[in-house]
C-alpha positions in Angstrom: -7.8 -31.5 -42.4 -5.4 -32.4 -39.6 -6.2 -29.2 -37.6 -9.6 -30.7 -37.7 -8.4 -33.8 -36.1 -6.2 -32.3 -33.2 -9.2 -30.2 -32.4 -11.7 -32.5 -32.3 -9.3 -34.7 -29.9 -8.8 -32.0 -27.9 -12.6 -31.4 -27.2 -12.5 -33.2 -24.4 -10.4 -32.0 -22.3 -11.9 -28.5 -22.7 -15.8 -29.7 -20.8 -16.2 -28.5 -17.4 -15.1 -31.1 -15.0 -16.4 -29.8 -11.7 -19.2 -27.2 -10.6 -19.2 -25.9 -7.2 -22.3 -24.0 -6.0 -22.5 -20.9 -3.7 -23.5 -21.9 0.0 -25.5 -18.6 -0.2 -26.2 -16.3 -2.5 -23.8 -15.1 -5.4 -20.4 -16.9 -5.8 -17.4 -14.0 -5.4 -14.0 -15.7 -6.7 -12.9 -18.7 -6.5 -8.3 -19.3 -6.4 -6.6 -22.6 -6.6 -4.2 -23.7 -3.4 -0.5 -23.5 -4.5 -0.6 -27.4 -4.1 -3.5 -27.3 -6.7 -5.6 -30.0 -5.2 -7.7 -27.6 -3.4 -10.1 -24.6 -5.0 -11.4 -22.2 -2.5 -14.6 -20.2 -3.2 -16.1 -17.2 -1.7 -20.2 -16.4 -1.5 -22.2 -14.0 0.2 -21.6 -15.5 3.6 -18.5 -17.6 3.4 -15.5 -19.0 1.9 -15.2 -22.6 1.3 -12.7 -25.1 0.5 -13.1 -28.1 -2.2 -11.5 -31.0 -2.9 -10.8 -30.3 -6.7 -10.6 -34.0 -7.7 -13.9 -35.2 -5.9 -15.8 -31.8 -6.1 -16.1 -32.6 -1.9 -16.9 -29.6 0.0 -14.0 -29.8 2.6 -15.1 -26.9 5.2 -16.6 -23.5 5.4 -15.0 -20.6 7.1 -18.4 -18.1 7.7 -17.8 -14.4 7.6 -21.1 -13.5 8.4 -21.6 -11.5 5.5 -20.4 -11.4 1.7 -16.4 -12.7 1.1 -14.8 -10.6 -2.1 -12.3 -12.5 -2.2 -9.8 -15.0 -0.7 -5.8 -16.4 -1.1 -3.7 -18.7 0.4 -0.4 -17.7 2.1 2.4 -18.3 -0.4 3.4 -21.5 1.8 -0.1 -22.4 1.4 -0.4 -23.1 5.3 -3.1 -19.9 5.9 -5.8 -18.7 4.4 -6.7 -14.7 4.5 -10.7 -13.4 3.1 -11.6 -9.4 2.9 -15.5 -9.8 3.9 -17.9 -6.8 3.8 -18.4 -7.0 7.8 -15.1 -4.7 7.7 -13.0 -7.5 8.8 -9.8 -9.6 7.1 -8.8 -13.2 8.3 -6.5 -15.6 8.7 -7.6 -19.3 8.6 -6.2 -22.7 8.9 -6.3 -24.0 5.1 -5.7 -27.3 6.2 -9.0 -27.7 8.9 -10.5 -24.0 8.2 -10.0 -23.0 11.7 -9.9 -19.0 13.0 -6.8 -17.8 13.6 -6.9 -13.5 13.4 -9.1 -11.5 12.8 -7.8 -8.4 11.6 -9.8 -4.4 11.7 -9.3 -1.4 10.4 -7.6 0.5 14.1 -7.2 3.7 12.9 -9.2 6.7 14.5 -12.3 7.6 13.4 -15.7 5.9 12.6 -15.3 3.9 9.2 -17.6 1.3 7.6 -15.2 -0.6 6.2 -15.6 -3.5 3.2 -12.9 -4.9 2.0 -13.1 -5.9 -1.9 -9.3 -7.7 -2.4 -6.7 -8.9 -0.3 -3.2 -10.2 -0.5 -0.5 -11.8 1.8 3.1 -12.3 2.1 5.5 -14.1 4.1 4.3 -11.6 7.7 2.0 -8.7 5.9 -1.7 -9.2 5.0 -2.5 -6.0 2.7 -6.7 -5.0 1.9 -8.5 -2.8 -0.3 -11.3 -1.2 0.4 -14.7 -1.6 -2.1 -14.2 2.4 -2.2 -10.7 1.9 -3.6 -9.9 4.9 -1.0 -7.7 3.2 1.0 -5.4 0.0 1.7 -4.5 -1.1 5.1 -1.6 -3.3 6.4 -1.4 -5.5 9.0 1.2 -7.5 10.6 0.1 -11.1 10.3 1.4 -12.9 13.5 0.3 -9.7 15.7 -2.1 -8.8 14.4 -1.3 -4.7 14.3 -2.0 -2.6 11.9 1.6 -1.2 10.4 0.0 1.2 7.6 -2.3 3.0 5.7 -1.7 4.2 1.9 -4.3 6.2 0.2 -5.7 4.8 -3.6 -6.8 6.0 -5.9 -10.5 5.8 -5.8 -13.3 3.7 -7.8 -12.0 1.6 -10.6 -11.1 -2.3 -9.9 -9.7 -2.9 -6.5 -6.9 -5.7 -6.4 -4.0 -5.9 -4.3 -0.5 -7.5 -4.9 2.3 -8.6 -2.9 5.4 -9.4 -5.2 7.1 -12.7 -4.3 9.8 -11.9 -2.5 7.1 -9.6 -0.2 9.3 -6.4 -0.8 7.1 -4.5 -2.7 3.3 -3.6 -3.1 1.1 -3.4 -5.9 -2.7 -1.6 -5.4 -4.8 -0.8 -8.2 -7.5 2.3 -8.9 -9.2 3.8 -11.6 -6.2 4.4 -14.2 -3.0 3.7 -12.0 -1.6 0.8 -10.3 0.6 2.4 -7.4 3.9 0.2 -5.8 4.8 0.7 -2.6 8.5 -0.6 -0.6 
């Protein structure tokens, strides 16, 4: 019965404390800022920054198409969004001002939609919605520095190690790690 009393005492802590609504269509992702004070969400047309304590929208970053994923730079100063419009964008995390747009710079007419994104100190990586490629750009210059083959359909995730030395990408039945 002391277990029951403890469970009952913890119940209010497990209740909903905030709800953020998509500005347009469906909500695709949500992530806390490194400081834990803000929440970044994505929907069918934009990314939005919210104050976690008050649930107030701080600003909106319009993409013009679905924003499948977003993340913060390790120091929390930048936001990176991955969109259905073929662009990966870098934003100022304090104001929501656009800093840079990254696009596929290879040859051929590729219609890309980016599903996942990651950032290290100076590199941005994104995987396409087909899961066939990971593109990597220099975050400061916007120059594409690599295109890595991926293993196709599945769960598309991409992540840098904390020191930025390794990149992992998923596809089908495997995860690949790159130097």
